[in-house]
N, C-alpha and C positions, 0 to 999 in steps of 0.2 A: 857123828853119824850124818850120812848124806841125806838131805831132805828131798822129798819127792816134789817134782814140779807139778803144779796144778795148772790145768789149761782152762782158761776162762772162756765160757761159751758165749759168743756174741749173737744175739738174736736180731735178725734184720727187722727194722720197724715195719717194713712192708708186710712181713709175715704176720706180725701182730695185728695190723689193720685187716689183713685177709681173714684172720681168725675171728675178729670181731664181726666182720661181715657175715661169716658163716654162722656164728652163734646167733646173730641178730636174725638171720634168715630162718634158722631153726625155730626161734621163738615166734616169729610172725606166722610161719606155716603151721606150727603147733596150735597157736591161738585160733587161726582160721578153721582148721580141721576140727577142732574141739567143738565148735558151734556151727559147723557146716550144715548139720541136719535142720537147723532152724530156718534155712532158706525156703523150705517147703511149708513152713507154718503159715497160719492165718493171722489176721489182726486179732489181738487179745486184750482183755482188760481195758486200759485207758487209751489204747492206740486210736480208737475212733475219735477221741477228743482232739487229737492233733492231726488226724489224717481225714478219714472219710466224712466225718460230721463237722469238720471245721471249715466254715464257709470261706475263710481267708486262704487257708492252705489249698483248698480245691480250686481256687482261682489261679493257681500257679504263679507265674511271674507277676501277674496283675495284682495279686494280693499282698505282695511284699511291702509296698509303701504303707499300707494300713497295719501290717504286722509290726512294723518298726515303731509305730506311734500308739499302739494299744497294749493293754495287758494280755497276759498269756491265755486267758480264758475267753477273751472277747469274741473270737471267731467261732467258738463252740456254742456258747450260750450267753447272750447278753445279760441274762438274769443271774447267772452264776459268775460273779466277779470277785477278784481278790488281788491283793498287792503283789502279784507275781509277774515279773518282766523277764522273759527269756526269748528274745527275738531270733537269736542265731539258730537254734534247732528248728523253730517254725519256718524260718527262711529256707533252711535245708530241706524240710519236708515239702515246702511249696515247689522248690526246684525239682525234687524227686517226683512230685505229683504231675508237674508239667510234662515230664517225659514218660512216666510209667502209670499215671492215673491210679486206679485202685488195685493194682497188682501187688499184693502183699510180699511176694517173693523178692521183688527188687528192693523193697524197703528193708527186709531182713538181710539181704545180701550186703547192702551198704552198711548196715549196723555191724555185721560180722567183719567186714573189711576195715571199718573204722576202729573196731576193737583190736584187730590184729595190728593195725598201724600204731595204735596207742601203745601196745605192748612193745613194739619195736622201738618207738621213740623213748619209752621208759628205759629200755636197755641202754640206748645211746646216752641218755642223760645220766644214768647210774654209772656207766663207764667213765663219764667225765667227772662225776662227783668222787667216785672211788678209784681214781687213777693211780693212787699210791697203794691200793690194795690188790690182792689177787683178783683176777678177772672172774673168779668163781663167784664172788659176792654179787655183782650185778647180774650174772647169768642165773644163779640159783634163785635170787630174789625175784627176778622177772618171771621165771618159769613158775614159781609158786604163785605169783600174782595172777598170771594168765590162767592157771588151772583152778584157782580157788572157787569152789562151788557157790560162794556167797555172791558171785557176779552173775549167776544165771538169770536173775530177774532183769538186770540192766541190759545184757546182750540179747535176750530173747524178747524183750518188750521194746517195740519200736518207739514208744513214747519216751523211753529212757535214753534216747540219743542225747538229751540234755546232759546227762551224767558223763557220757563218753566224751562229748565235745568240751565240757568243762575241764575234765582231766587232761585231755589232749592239749588244749591251748595253754593250760597251766604248766604242763611239762615243757612245751615249746618256749614259753616265756622264761622258764628257769634255764633252759638250754642256751637261749640267746644271751642271757645275763652272764652265764659262765663263759661263753665264747667272747663276750665283750671284755671280761676280765683278762682274757688271754691276749686279745688282739686290739683292744681299745678302739673299736670301730663304732662310730655313732650310728651307723645303719643297724648294727646288731642291737643297740640300745633301743632304737625305734621299734625294731621287730619284737623285742621283749615287751615293751609297753603296749603295742598293738595286740599281741597274743594275750597279755594279761587282761585287757578290757574285754576281749572276745570270750575269755574264760568266764568272766562274771556275767556277761550278756548271754552265756549259754545256761548257766545256773548260778544263783546267788552265792552258793557255797565256794565258788571260785575266789571269793574275797579272802579265804584262808591263805592263799598264796602270798598275800601281803606280808604275812609273818614267816611263811615257809622259805621264801626266796632269801631274805636277809639271814635267816637261820642257816641255810645251806652255805651261804657265802662265809659266814662267821666260822662254821664248823669245819669246812673242807677246803677253804682257800686261805691265802695269806694276804688278802685284801685288808688294808688298814681300816680301822673303825670309822674314821671320818668319811672315807669314800663309800663305805657300806651304808652309813647313815644318809648320805646324799642320795644313793640309789633308793633306799627305803622311802625317803621324802618324795622322790619322783613317783613311786608307786602310790603313795598317799594322795598325790595330786590326781592320779588316774582314778583312784577310788572316789574322790570327790566329784569327778566328772561323771562317773557311773551313777552316783546318788543324785546328781543334778538331773541327769536324763530321766531316771526313775521318777523323780519328783514331778517333772513336767508331764510325764505320761500318766501319772496317777492323780494329777491336779484336780480333775473333775470326777474322780472315782469316789462314789459315796457308799456303794453297797459292798459289803464284805461277806462272802458266802461260805466261810469256813469257821464258824464260831459254834459248832455243835459237837457234843461228845462223840457223835457218830464219826466225825472226822478225826478228832483228837480226844481219845478217851481220858486224858489227863484233866479235861474240863469237868469230868464227873467227880473229881476228888472233892472232899468236903472242905478242905482248907489248903492253904499254900504249902504247909509242911508235908501233908500227904501227897500233894501234887509232885513236889520235888523228890520225895522218897520213892515214888513210883517211877519218876524219870531216872533215878539212879538204879532202880531195879532193872529198867530197860537197858541201861548202859552195861549192867552186868551180863544181861542176856546177849548183848552184842559181843562181848569178850568170849562167852561160851560158844557162840555160833562161829566165831573165827577159829577157835581151837577145835571144835567138833561141829561141823556144819550140817546138823541133822536134828530134828526135821526142819525142812524149809517150807515157807508159806508165802503166798502173795499178800496175805491179809493178817494184820495184827490189830485190827480196830476193835471198838467197843463190843463186847466186854471180854475180849480174849486175854487182855492183860489185867490181872486183878489190881485194884488200887491198894497200895501199900501204906503201912504206918512206918514212921521213922524208927520204931522199935522192932520192926520185923527183921529177922536174921538176914534175909536177902538184901534189904536196904542197907543194913549195917555193914555187911561184907563188901557191898559195892562201894559205899562211901570210903571205907578203909582202903580198898584196893586202889581206887582212883586217887585218893589222897597220897597213898604210898608211892605210886609210880610217878605222880606229879613231883613230889619232893625229890625222889631219886633222880629224875630227869633234870630238874632245876639245879641240883647240886653238881651233877656230872657233865652237863653240857659245856661247862667252862673248861673241862678237860678234853673237850672235843671228842666225846665218847659217842660211838656209833649207836649203841643201845639207847642212850639218852636221846639222841636225835630221832631215832625210830619211834620212841614213845611220844616225844613232842609232836612229831608229824601226825601220829594217830590222834592225839588229844586235840590239836589245833583244828584238824579237818573234821573232827567229830563235834566240836563245840556248836557250830551253826545249826546242827540238826538234833542237838541233845535235849532240847526243851528245858534246860537248866536256867539259862539267862533270858530266853525269849521263847514263848510258845509258838510253835509253827502249825501247819495244817494237818500234821499227822504225828501220832505218838511214836510209832516204830515202823521201820521198813528196811528190808535187806539192802535196797539200793543206797541207803544212807551210808553203808559201809564200803561203797565202791572205792572211794579215795582213801579213807582211813585204813582200809585193809592193807594198803601198801606199807604202812608202818609196822603192822604185824608181820607181813612177809619178810620185810627187811630184818626185823629182830630174829625171826626164825632162821633165816639164811645165815645171819651172823653167828647164832648159837651152834648151828650145824657145823659150820666151818671151824669154829673155835674148839668145840669138844671132840672133833675128829682130828684136831691139830693140823688141819689143812692150811691154816694161815701161815704155817712155816714153809709151805711149799713155794717154790719160786713163782714169781708173779707173771713172768712172761713165758709164752709157749710158742714154739715154731709152727705148730699145726694142730688140727683138731685131735688127731690120734694121740699126740703127746699130752694135750690138755686132759683127755679122758684118762689115760693110763696114770698120769701123775696124781689124779684126784679121784681114784677109783672108789675109795671107801665112802667119801662124802657124796659122790654122785650116785652111788648105789642106794644109800639111805634116802637121798632126795628122790631117787626114782621110785622107791616104795611109796613115799608120800604122794608123788605125782600120780601114780597108778590109782591110789585111793581117791585123790581129788578128781581125777579124770573120770573114774567110774561113777562117782556121785554126780558130777557135772552133766555127763551124758544122760544118766538116768533121770535126773531132775529136769533137764531141758525138754525131754519128750512130752512132759505134761503141759508145756507152753504151746503145744501144737494148735489148740483151739480153746475157746472159753469152756466148752463142754468138758474137755479133758481136765483143764486146770481147776475149774470150780468144783467138779466132782471129787477129784483127788484131794485137794487142799481142805475140803470140808472136814476131812478126818483130822487134819492138823490144826484146824481153827474152828472147832465145833462150838466154841463159846462166843464166836463172833456173829453179831447180828448181820453184818454186811455179807459175810461168807454164806450164811443161810439164804439171805435175800438174793445174792448173785446166782446161787444154784437154783433157786426157785424160778428165776428169770429164764435160765437155760431150760429147765423142765417145762415151763409154760410156753415160751416163744419158739424154742428150737425143737424139743422132743415132742411135746403135745401138738404143736403147730404143724409138724411134718409127719406125724404118725398116720398110718392108713387104717390099721385095724382098730375097732372100737375098744377092744380090751386094752390095747396098748395106750390109746388116748386117755382112757379112764385112769389107768395107772399113773401116767405122767401128770394128769390134772390133779390127782390125789397128792402126788409128791410135791407139786408146785404149791398147792394150798398148805400142805404141812410145813414147807420151808418158810413161806411168808408168815405163817402163824408163829413159827419158832422165832423168827426174826423179831416179831412184835413182842413176844414174851421177854426177849433179852433187852430190846430197845422199844419201849411203848410209844415213844415219840419218833416215828419213822414213817413219814408221809408216803414215800414211794411204796413201802411194803403194804400199807393200807390200800393204795390204789390198785396194786396188782392182785391183792387178795380179793378185792371187789370184782376184778375181771374174772377171777376163778368162779365166783358165785354167779356172774353173768353167764358164763358158759354152761352152768348147771341150771340156768333159768330160775335160780333161787333169789328172787327179787327182794324179799324181806331181809335176807342176810346181807345182800349187796347194799341195800339202803342203810341198814344198821352200821355197816362198815364205813360208809361215806360220812354218816352223821357223827360217828365216833371221831373220825378224822377231823371234822370241822370243830369239834369241841377242844381238841388238843393242839391244833395247828393254828398259830396266830397269823400266818401269812395267807390271805384270801386266795383261793385257787378257783379261777373261773371254770376250769374243766370239771371240778368236783361239783360245783353248783349246777352246771349244765347237766351233768350225768344224773344228779338227783332229780332234776326237773324231768328228764326223760323217763326215769324209773317211775316217778309218780304218775306220769301219763299212762304207763303200762298197768299200774294198779288202779287207774281211773280216778285218782285223787288230784283233780285238775287245779284246785285252788292252791294246794301245796306245791304242785309243779310250777305254777305261775310265780309263786314267791321265790323259789330257788332260781328260776330263769331270770327274774328281775335282778336278783343278786349277781348273777353271772354278767348281765349287761351293765350293772353298776360299775363293776371293776374292769369290764372290757366292753365299751360301747360299740365296738366294731365286731361283735361276735354274731355272725350271720346264723350259725346253728341255733343259738339261743332264741333269736327272733323267729326262726322257722318253727321251733317247738312251741313257742308261744302261740303262733298261728294255729297249730294243731289243737292246742288246748281250747282256744277261743271257738274253733269250729265245733268241738265237742260240747261246748257250753252254749252253742247256738248264738254266739256273739260275733256275727258275721262282719260287721264294720270293723271291729277290733282285729279280727282275723286278717282282713284286707290290709289294715295299717301295718300289722306285724310282718306280713308277707312282703309288702312293698319295702319295708325297712331292710329285710334280709336281702332282697334283690338289689337294693341300692348299694349294699356292702359288697355283694358278690353276684354279678350278673350271670355267672356260669352255673349258679346253684339252681338245679331244676325243680326241686321240691316246692319252694315257695310259689312257683307258677301253678303247680297242681293245686295248692291250697287256695290260691287266688281264684282259680276256676271253680273250685268247690263252693267258695263263699259267694261268688256271683251267681252260681247256679241256685243256691238257696235263697238268694235275693231276687230270683227270677229275671236276672239280667243275663239272658242267654247268649247274646253276641259276645260279651266280655268273657263269659264262661267258656265258650268255644275257643276264643282267642288265646286264653291262657292255658287251657288244657291241651290244645294242639301244640302250643309252644313247649309245654312240658314233655309231650311225646316226641317232638322233634329232637329234644335234647337227650331223652332216654326212651326209646320205643318200647322198652320192656317194663315201664313203670306201671305196675298193676293198679295202684290207686287212681292214676289218671285215666286208665282204661275204664275202671268202674265208674268214675265220675262222668265220663263221656257217655257211657251207656245210660246212666241215670238222667243226664241232661236231655238226651234224645227222647227218653221215656216221658219226661215231664212235658216235652214239646209235642208229644203224640206221635213221634216218628218211631214206631215200633220196629221197623225193619232195621234201621241203624242201631237202635237200642239192643236188639237181639244180636246183631253183628258184633258189637263190642262186648256184649255179655259173654258170647261164646269164645272170645279171645282170652277171657280170664281162666287161668289154670284151675282145674277142678281138684 
């Protein structure tokens, strides 16, 4: 029988490169358009800590030297410090601020661009890793990654630029290492090391690439073990440099501000076993969110996540699941299995934020899945290709049309998943438009969280109540704010900020007894002296005419803050009412010494000298007060009285008639 001749189709390598460029462009454009709506969004959640309220970032280029030598929170609040060193995103924010100042749209635009760039780089890296596989695998994996709704927090939150840069630099480091293996260029090796340290200086979780990079080399290249170990040793040296820099930055850092269950609810566990059982419960929730990303929330803090016992079914299931996939991956990675690699990628990048080996500042957050989700997307892409038998399709395609037609089934199924992901991502992202939108919506999904109630209380009080015009509306918003602060305190009785804001609600209602009770309750439970609370109590007791109590609290405020001009000013007011004029003069002068632009102490000085019948000094200080504030009613009254005491009834009447009736 005559055999048929088979014609071997030769694909031009140039066509393959063109196809990769086209697919890469599709990914980048898709990722950008997916989050384009966020360009119109405002600053939300923690954005203010790294942008508008960060005194180093708002210095632009001038703030960069200090950013490089201080911890992450230094520029936001010197009292809230922690062992977090992420200079790269803060430097990026400072540069952005230099050009765009407080225009949120530019910060969001750069976030979206960086995300699209990261997805494009990911595709290029995966094409290099899976060069022996069908190009479907890197394409589907990257598209799933770009669309996954779990990333909405990272892309929509300007603060989460740290996650994006950590991932981007980690991928670049991996890319340079792979190219070094192909070309053996020392410049590529230098680029890999530089990118790796930038990844860690963007966020500490970048240290996971210390294991990921050698794992990629082992699984997907033919590099001999000795050379791989040498490269790994080089990465270890870079990690040592990273920790040395961190040590020098934190050398004089004594205050750690993240040791409360409010920040990490695992601290509320009764014992270590319950703590770890709850951590595994959270790890199970991570898996469920990757499989079915709904509902999503910006907040999972105390007490949204219930403390678990090791005997609880959820904890047992999670421990069994993670133990099982770890054993599977460990056994099969020696076979250079892609599913085993995907699982190890997920596990390695999840470990730093898992709270299993080391407690961090937060119990659970969707942003923690930003890099680990790549392992999930890789596994999902592999399974889609495997069970549609698309892996048997040729690996090279001449053009995009051939690529689509040859893989129609798997691309159709992937398309359905992408439509679902895209719909959820777009719908979820719109709530990140403003704090009002985000806090109101997510309160439904985090109704057991003290912080979620507190945050919406702040929106109701400062934004809605503060800007409302109609009295009915204002009353409604004030009621809602008070309710949210009270709910937050029921969930978390030791919540200083909730007490302070609840007190402000009572202040708006002129309910001074309730306001006093709120502050005094706070003082009983809060071990950290707060000069503002002491001073506010002093002011409140002046309003209730209990001047001795007022003086005691004002003295406490001054004890912890000797340069507190407002406390001295209120002491002067108390002494005036107690007819202790010499003491009032001393307190007023102390306030002026601290703040010469503070007009009230001049008014009280004038009043004190008036009562001591030292009229020249009385006129001197009262006129000084009115020069600084011509509408100060108290100074006008004191001047009228001074003229009256001197027998100048004409001027006394003149100033008396200036007082609003």
